[in-house]
N, C-alpha and C positions, 0 to 999 in steps of 0.2 A: 706448188707455192700459195700463201693462206690470201683469198679475196678483201680485199677492203684496204682500209687505212686507218694510222695509230689515231685515236681518240686524246682528248686531252687528257683521261685519265683521271680527272676531277672524281671523288666520292666522297661519305663520310656515313658513318653508321647510322641504321639510321633512316637513309636516304629514302629508299624505297616501299618504305614499310607502308605504306598505302596500297600501292599497287600490289605487293603481295597479299595482302591482308582481302583486296576483292578476289580477285584468283581464289584464294582457299573460300571464301564466301559464295560466288558466283559459279565456281564452277567445281565445290567442292564435290557434289555427286558426281562428276564425271571421273576426280582420282579417286575416289574410294572404288568404284568400279574397274578399274583399269586393270591391264592382267597385274601378275607380280611385280615390284619393283622396277615401276613406272621411274622414268628420268626425265627431271628439266636441267633446260641449260640456262644459263645467264649469260650471255651472248656480248661482250665487250665489258666485262664485269670493270676495269677502270684499276690506277695502279697499287689499290687494296681491294683483298677480297671480300668486305666486305659482306657487300652485298649478297655474293654466293651464300657465305654461310650465315647467313640472314634468314634466307629462302629456305633452306634447307630446314631451320628449327622450325620457322613459322609451317610450312609444308607435311610438315613431319606432325603436327599436333591434329592433322585428319587423316593423313596416312603416313604410320610409321616407320612402311620401310620403301618409303621414297626414296630418290636418289639425286644428287645435282650436276651437273659437271660445269664448270665458270672455265668460257672459252675467251682468250684475246688473241689480239692480232701481236705482242709486242712481246717477243720472248725474254726480256726481262720483267717483266708482270707476272707472267707464269712464276719464273725460278723463281719469284718474288713470296707467291701463294702456296708453291707445295710445302713448305710449313705447316698449313694449315689444312693437306688431306688427312680425313680422317675416313672412317667406316661409311659409305656413300657419299660421302664430295671428294668430287677431284679436279685438276687445273692438266688445259690442255692448250696447246700452239694450234689459232684456227681465223678464220674469217665467216663472211656469208657461207661457205662451202658445207661449214659443220664437218668438220671428222674425228666422227664418232666414231668408237671401235666396231670395228661390226659393220657401216653403216646404220646404227642402229640409229632409230626413229622414237627423237621426246612427245612427252604429253606435252607439255609446254616448254617455249621459247620464248624468253623474254629478253627484249632490246631496246633497255631504257638508254635513254642521251647518247645514242648510235647515229642514228643516222641526221641529225640535226644537222651536221657537217656535209653530209654532201647535198648535191644539187636533186630541186625538185623531183625534175624527169627519172633520178633514179630509184625513187621511193619504190615506183609499182612495181620494178626489175625483182629487187632484192625482197618486196614482201611477198610477190611468188613463187622464188625460192628459196627463202624459208619456210613458208607455206607447206613446200611441195614435200618437205621432210618432214612434217605433223605425221606422228602415228594417227591412226585410227581414234577421233572425234580428240585427236588438241588442239590445241589453243595456243596463237602467235599475240604478244604485249608489245606494244615497241608506243613509245611516247614520250616527252620531258619532260623532268620539273627541274623544280631550283634544286640548291647547292643544297638547303636540311631539308628537304621533300615535304617542305609547308603546300606547293603548289605543280600539277600536276595534270596536264592531260594525257589520253593512250588510246588507243585504240585496240579491239579486238582483233582476228579474224581467225576465221577455221579455213580448210583447205579450200571454201569454196571464193573467198576472201573479206572483204572489211564486213563486220555485224555492227561494233558498236562505237560507240566513242563517251569514254567517260570523263568527268571533270571532274578534280577532288581538288578540296582545299583547308587548311586549316583556317576557322574561318573566326577565328578570335584579331586575325590580322587585317581580315579579307576590306578592303574598302568598297568594291563588286565587283560582279561575278567577271567583268569582263578584265578583272587584271588578272587573270586568267588566261589572257590572250600571249601573255608572251610566252607562254608552254605549251604552245599550241604545235603536235608534233609538224613533218616536216611536209606532210602531204596537204595539210590546213593553216599552214604559218602565214604564208603570204597567200592567200584568200580573204584574208582578215579584210575586205574592201568592200563597197555598198556593190549589191549585183550578187553576192556570193551567199551560199545558204547557213556558215559557218556566223558570215557577221551580224547574217539580219536573228540568228539566235541568241550569239550575247548583247544585240540591241535589246534584245526582246528580255531576254533574263535582266540584264540592268534595269530594263521598265516595272516589272516583278519585283527587283527587286527595294527598290525606290516604293513602290507602292506598298511591299510591306516592312515600311520605316516605323511603323506605331505597336510591331511587335518589338523590337530593336529592346527597349527593356528587358524583354520575359528573355533574351538571349542571342547570340545571333546564330547558333543555330533554329530555334524556333522562326527568325529569321527568313535564314533560308530556306526551312523545308514550306514558309507560306511561299516563298516567290519559285521554289519549285511547284507547287501544287498549280502556281499561275500556268505556267508552263506550259503543263499537261491541258489543263482546261482552252489553254487556248490552240490544243491541237498539235504539240508538241511530240512523237513517241518516242516514250519514254519505255526504258527497256527495266527500270528496278522500282524497287516500291521505299517509302516512308522508312524502313529498319534502315537501307543505303541512304538515305540522301539525313537522318539524323547524324551519319557520319560526314558529315560535312562531301557527299556526290551525287550526284546527278547523272543517267548514264543515257544517253541517245541513240536509236537508233543511226546505223552510218546515212543510209540513203538520204537523208533529211539533213544532213548535212556535207553531205559528198561538192566534192568542186564541182564547178560548170564548167564542161570541156569542149 
């Protein structure tokens, strides 16, 4: 039996574009260097298959022979997706056990808006199980976004465990960086309280954003970049550079934000 529970299934075209583009940029080298026909999994794609279709299109710009498998626990959603099957795109019923044919190991597993409905104490077990299915050099990307893909926060994990946390936003509608707190993944959302590292990070980010207010007339992008530079100067271990900051992103080493257990 598939392991897990059915999600709400909410989905929209382009909802996960920021996550897709980040993976293609940050891990494009691994994708290009993988063995022939690498596999990516869109786990829990929802009531419609848009995100799996788009993942294939975006990754094929980097690696033309990449394949995508959409995995859903709800058999009706799998049946509804079958008309979209084409070369390199398949759909199957399953959950966290990832019932891939022949036990194949994917280079990428994306689980967006899936773990949000689970208790916090389930997250580590699910992470460990999914990471154990990755191909060598593979990546699990797990996180949450809003319905239109304007605000995202996701964790990137390798076989050894969590590596980074990425905050991404459509800057035009952003009031403050802490607006992203409501999209923190399950492992962090209940830790946004005084004394926890993620709370301190968002506090410092808000302060840097406020200090960067004189740059607002130059545009929200310039204000974001200035605020992120201040975070780096303050000692936050960032894992990306200005090329990604200009996209409304910032990626932080997991160790700096990990919950205090």
